[in-house]
N, C-alpha and C positions, 0 to 999 in steps of 0.2 A: 455401576461405575461410580456411583455417589460416594463421596468421601475419599476418592483416590487422590485428589488434590486438596490441600488445605489452604484457604485464602487467608492471608495475614491480616489480622485486625490492628487496631491502634492507629489507623490513618484517618484523620478528619477530612471531611468533604464540606464545602461551603454551601452546596445546593443539592437538591434532589427534586424529582418530578412526582407530583401527586397523581392519583388515578385518572384525573381529567387531562393530564398532559401539561399542566401549567407548572412553571418553575416555582419552587418554594425554597426560601432560604432556611437553613437550620444549622444547629450547632451540635446536636446530639447524635446524628447519624455518623457512621464511619464508612470510609471508602471500602474497607473489607466487606461490609454488609452489602454494599451496592455491587461489588464484584461477585459476591456470593449469589446474588439474584441472577446475574449474568451466567455464572457457572451452573446454577440450577436449570436455567432455561436451556443451556446447551445439553446437559445431561438428560433432560426430559424430552427433547425433541426427537420424534420418531422418524422424521424425514431425513435426518443425517446418517451417513454411513458411519460405522465404527471408527474408521480412519479419520473422517472429518471431525468427529467428536473429540478424539484424542488431540488432533491438531488445534482445535479451538480451545480446549481445556488447557493446553500448554500455553496458548496466548493469554488466557485469563491469568494463569500463574505468573507469566512474564509481566503482565500489567501490574500485578500486586508487588512484584519485586522491583519494578521500575521506580517506585516511590523512593527507594533508598539510593538510587544511582545519582551521583553528583555531576558526572561528565555529561554536559548538555547535549553534545553531538551523539553520544551513545544512547542517551535516553530518547532523543527524538527519533533515532533510527529504529529503536525497539518499538516505539509507539506507532511509527509509520508501518512497520512490518505487521504489527497486530491489527491495525486498521485495515490494511490491504488483505490480510488473511481472512478476516471476518467478512469483508465486503465481497471478496471473490467466492467464498463458500455460500454466503446467503443469497447470491444471485440465483442459485438453483432452487431456492425455496419459494413457496407461495408468499405473497406480500402479507397475508393475514396469519402466517405462522407465528406462534407465540415467541419464538426465538427472534424472528425479524422485528416484531414489535418491541421486544425487550431491548434488543440491540439499539434500535432507533431512539428509544426512550433514554437509555442510560449511557451509551457510548460517548456522545459529545460531552457529557458531564465528567465521565471518567477521564477522557483525554484532556479536558480543560483543567481538571484537578492535578493530573500528573505532569502536565506541561507547565513548568515553573513560571514561564512568562505568559502563557496563554495567547501568544501572538498569532495573528492570521493576517493574510494579505487580501485586500479587496480585488476581485477579478472582474466584477461587473458592478458598476456604480450603484451605491446605496444612497437614495434620496430620502428626505424626511417622509415618514409614513409609507415608504415604499420598500419592497424587498429587493435586495441585490444578491450578490454571490461573493463568497470568500473561499480562499484555499487555506485549510487548517490541517496541519500535520499530514500533508500529502493528499487530502481529500477535499472535494468541493462541496460546499454547504450553502444553502439558502441562508441569508443573513439580513437582519434589520438593526437599525440604531434608533434608540429612543430620543436621542438628542437632535436638535433642529440644525443639522449639518448635512452637507453633501460629502460623501466619501467616494472619491474617484478611484478608478482602477489603479492599483499599485500602492495605495495607502495602507500603512500598517495599522491594524486595529487590535484591541484586546477583546477576547471572548469572555463575556461576563455571565453568560447563562444560555438557556435554551427554552424555546416555547414551541412545543410540538416538534416539528422537524426543522425549525428555523433557529439558527444561532443568534444570540443577542450580543451585539458588539458595541464598543465605544472607541473613539479615536485613541490610539496609543499615546501615552504620555512620555 
């Protein structure tokens, strides 16, 4: 199945995760390369049915195309659909499956880059040096803020990165 979908290059990403799971800022990597990593993990996963592979590869292709969409509502709908499709499919896989690990590592970054405003809403209070929860593009994520502020439920925040499975957020300006 490799090569069936070509991921579009030329899209810059502001962050990527190194092998230890830490967030790294960079300028030379491209969103297309990150999406290619996700595509490769889908193609190589032996736990997926052929139908699930086709569905997830279609979502990777949609994610690549989403960068060019200017209609915010349409873009957010496509991002939510891709997120839900991956999450529903990955529930049936073991937590240590390479695809699950790759998704958890890359998907928040992909969503953050593709979502032009990267806004999330706090759903469980985030206190200084404490983890709370946010809703980001239809999914709930653990989140923390490096600033010395309390972010109450309902507060809009900006996703600025990810550390392991926790989104890094700041108060929205």
